[in-house]
C-alpha positions as CSV (number, residue, x, y, z in Angstrom):
1,M,0.0,0.1,-0.3
2,I,1.4,3.7,-0.9
3,K,1.0,6.2,1.0
4,V,2.1,10.2,1.4
5,K,2.1,12.1,3.8
6,S,2.2,15.8,3.6
7,R,5.1,17.8,4.1
8,G,4.6,21.2,5.7
9,N,3.0,23.6,3.8
10,E,2.7,21.1,0.2
11,S,-0.1,21.8,-2.1
12,I,-2.5,18.8,-3.2
13,D,-1.0,19.5,-6.1
14,Q,2.2,18.6,-5.1
15,L,1.4,16.0,-3.2
16,L,-0.6,13.9,-6.3
17,R,2.9,14.1,-8.4
18,R,4.3,12.0,-5.9
19,F,2.1,10.1,-5.0
20,K,1.7,9.3,-8.8
21,K,5.6,8.7,-9.3
22,L,5.7,6.3,-6.5
23,C,2.7,4.6,-8.4
24,E,4.7,4.7,-11.5
25,K,7.8,3.5,-9.6
26,E,5.9,0.6,-8.0
27,G,4.6,-0.7,-11.0
28,L,1.3,-0.2,-10.4
29,T,-0.2,1.7,-12.8
30,K,1.6,-0.9,-15.5
31,D,-0.2,-3.4,-13.6
32,I,-3.7,-1.6,-13.6
33,K,-3.7,-1.5,-17.5
34,K,-2.4,-4.8,-18.3
35,H,-6.0,-6.1,-16.1
36,A,-8.0,-3.2,-17.5
37,Y,-9.2,-5.5,-20.3
38,Y,-9.4,-8.7,-20.6
39,E,-6.6,-10.5,-23.0
40,K,-7.4,-14.2,-24.3
41,P,-4.5,-16.8,-23.0
42,S,-3.6,-16.8,-26.9
43,E,-3.4,-13.4,-27.3
44,R,-0.6,-13.7,-24.4
45,R,0.9,-15.8,-25.7
46,R,1.7,-14.2,-28.7
47,R,2.9,-10.9,-26.9
48,R,5.0,-13.5,-24.7
49,M,6.6,-14.6,-27.9
50,R,7.1,-11.3,-29.3
51,K,8.3,-10.0,-26.0
52,N,11.3,-12.6,-26.0
53,V,12.0,-12.9,-29.8
54,K,12.8,-8.8,-29.4
55,R,14.8,-9.4,-26.6
56,S,17.1,-12.7,-28.3
57,F,18.5,-9.8,-31.1
58,L,19.2,-7.5,-28.6
59,M,21.9,-9.2,-26.9
């Protein structure tokens, strides 16, 4: 669970910005986007295969 405490005279915009950075750092936003829609197992397999192929070419 991500908690953000206010630092003295910090505005809500600054608090929100820090919260978003922490969420990004934890990978929370990436996980939410991944689960935003249903992905068929075959599509998931294809995506993983493409990722592995791309990774193997880079090495």
